[in-house]
N, C-alpha and C positions, 0 to 999 in steps of 0.2 A: 502494500499498501504506500510506503513511503516512498522507494522506489518511482511510483507511479506519480504521485505530487511531485517530485522532482523533476520527474520528466518534462511534465505541464510546466511546469513554473521555468523550465530551460527554454522550452517552446515561446512560451509568452516573450521572456526576455529576450530571443533571438528575433521575434518579430517585433518589437519593439527598437530593438537596434535596426532593423533593416531599415523602418518606417524613418527613422531621423536619418538616413542616409539618404531617402527618397527626398526628404523634404528639402535636406541639404544640395541636394541633386536638381532641383526645380529655382531654387534659389542662385546656384551659380551659373546655370546655364538659360533662364530665362529672363531677359531685360526686362519683363515688367514686375518681375519679383523682386528685384532690386529693392532694399530699403523695406521691405514688406517682412512682418513677424513669420515666426514658425507657425503660430494659431492660425492667422490669416490663410497663410498656404494649406494650410492641414484644410481649414473648412471649405474654401473655392475652388482650390485647383481640381477639375476631375480626373488629371492623370495620377495625382495621389491620391484620391479617391478610390480610385481602377484598383492600383498598386494594393492599397491597403486593405480591401477587399480580396485581392487575390492572396495576400500575404495570409489571411486568416483560409479562406479557401482550400489553399494548398496543405496548410496545415491539417486540416480535418479530411482532406483527401488521403493525405499521407495514413493519415490514424485510420481509414477505411470506414469513416462515418458515412453511411447512406444518406442520398438525397439532399441532404446541406450544402456541401460543397458545389454543385450544381445548381442549385435555388439561389446561392448567394451571386456565382458568375451570372446567371441570367436578370436578376434585379439590377445589378451592377453597369448589365448592357444596357438595359431601360432607363437608367439613370443618368450614365455617362457617355452611351454611344459608342464605350469600349468594349471588346470582348476579348476576355482572357481565359482559356480552360484550366480548371482549376489544378491539371496533370503537367502545366507547362513549368519549367524550370528557368525562374529569375535570378539573376545574381543582384548584388548591392548596387546602388546608385545608379536604377532604370529613370531615365526622364523622358516622360510622354508629352509632347509639346502639344497641346489643343487637345487632340487624342480622339476626334470624331472621325469614327471609319475602320481605327485601328483594330485589328484582329490578328490573336497569337493562338495558335493551332496548340493541340494537346501535348504532342513530341517535341514541341521547339523548344529550343535551350539557349538562352540570353545569359551573355556572361556580366562582367563590374562596368559601371559606368558607361550606357550605352543610352543613345539618345533616338528616340524613334517621332517623327514627326506624324501630323493627322494624315489618314488612310492609307496607313505602310498594313501590308498582310504578309503574315508570316504565314502560309498555308502547305497543305499537302497538294499530291497531284493521286490518281485514282483512287481504288477503293480497300487496296491493301492496309493490312495492321502491322503493327510495329514503327520504327522510327521513320517520319514520312514527313516530315517538318523541318526547317532549317533549324541548325546550330550559329550562332551569333555570337563571336568573342568579344573580347574587352574592347573597351573604347574604339565604339563602333558607332557611325552616324547613317542613319536612314532619312532620305528624304521625303517629302509628300508626296505620297501616292504610290511609292516605291514597291511592289511585288516581290517577295522573295517565295518561290515555290520548290516543294521537293525537299529530303534529306540531302542539301547544300550546307557549307560552312563557309562562313564569310570570316576571313582572315581578321586577325588584331588590328585595329586600327585603321581600319576598310573606311570608305566612304561610297554609301550609293545616293546617286544624284536621282532627283525628284520623277517620278514615274517612268522609272525603270523596273524592266521587266528581269529578274536573276533568278536563272534555271541550272546554273551551273556555279562548283565553287569557285570564290574571290578569295584572290592570296592577300597577305596579308598588308598592309599599307599601301594600297592601291584603290583606284575608283574605278568605279562602274557607271556607264551610261547608255542610255539607249533599250531598245526595244528588238531583239532581244539585249541582254546587256552587254555591253562592250567593256573589258577590262584595259585599264589604261595607268599611265602613269603620271602622277603631278609632281614635278619637280624631284627626281628620285624619291625618297624614304619621306611618306607624310608626318609631319609633325604630331607628335599627341594629342590626344585631348578632342573634345567635340567641337567642330569645325562647320558653320552653319553659311557659308560661302558657295552660294549653288550660280554664282554668275561666270568665275574663272574657271569652270571644268573643261576638262578638253573637249572637242567637237570631232569625233572618229568618222561622220559622216564627211563632214566638210574638207577632211584631211583625204579623205576615199577619192571625193570629188576633185579636188585639187591635183591628187597624182592622176587622176585619170585625164583632165586637161592638160595635164602637160605631157602627157603620151600622147593624144590628141594633136598638139602641137609638133612635136616629133613629127610624127607620120606625116602631118601638113609637108613641114620641109620637105623630106625625102621625095613625097609627091610631086612638090613642086621643081627639084633638083631634076627627078626624072622627065618631067613635062619639058624642062629646058625652060623654064619661068624664074626671074628675079624673085627673093622671098617678098620683096615688097610687093609685090603685084597681086600676091594671096593675101587672103583674110586675117587680120589681125587676131593671136589668139584672144580665148574669150579668158576676162575675168571672172574668178570665182571669190564670192566676198561672203562673210561671215553672216548668219542670220542675226547673229546677235553680238555686242559691241565686248569685247574682251579688254577694254582698258578701264579704269580707274581704281579707286581703293576698293576693297574687300568691304561687303555691306556689312557683313557680321561686325567690322569693327577693327580684323586683325592686319 
C-alpha cells in the first residue's frame, strides 16, 4: 500500500515538473507571453491546456485506467481544438503555438524543447497496427500546416517549413520544405533552439527551374552555332525570379 502511494506521489510530482517546463517554454518562445505571469499562461494558453490534460490522461493510460484517458482527450479536443492521443509520448518543454488543428497520433514520440505551430499533423499511414506515427527528436521546429506521416524520424534540431508534407526521415540539423518535402541545408549546421524564421528558407523548386534555364541557354547557344548564327541573333536567356524575397532581417528577431 505504501509503495503504491509513493508511486502515485511520484507520478504527480513528475506531472507538475513537466507542466512547469511547458509554461516556461510558452513564455520563452511566444512573444505574446513576455511579461505575462505563469498563472495567466496556465489559464489562457490553449496549447498549455492541451498539454496539461495530456500529462494527466497519459499517466492514467499508462496505469491502464479505462475510459477516462480517452474521454479527457475528447474533451480537450472540443475545448482547445488540439487532439493528442493519450498513448503519445511527449518530452519536456513542448510549445504548441495557437494550436488550432494540431493532431498527435497514438504512437507519436516527441522529444524535449519541440515547437509545433497551428495545423501540424503527426499522423499515420494505412491501417496497420504498431509504430505508425512520427518520432520527433529534441529541438525540432515544425511550421504551420506541416504534415508528418508514417513512422519516420525527424532528427535533432531539424526545421520543417510551413505546409510541408514529410513522408521520409529528416536528417538532424536540416530543413525540409515543399510537397513532398525536400531536405535542404541552411548555411551548414542549423543553430540550436527554436527558430520562427519562415522567410529565409531555401527554395528547391526555384533552384531546379534556374538549373533548367541554364541548361536551355546552353542548348540554344549550341543550336545557334550549328545554324551558323551569331549568339546575338538568338533570343536572350529567360530570367528566373524567386516567388518571394530573400532579403531583409529575420522576422523572428534573430
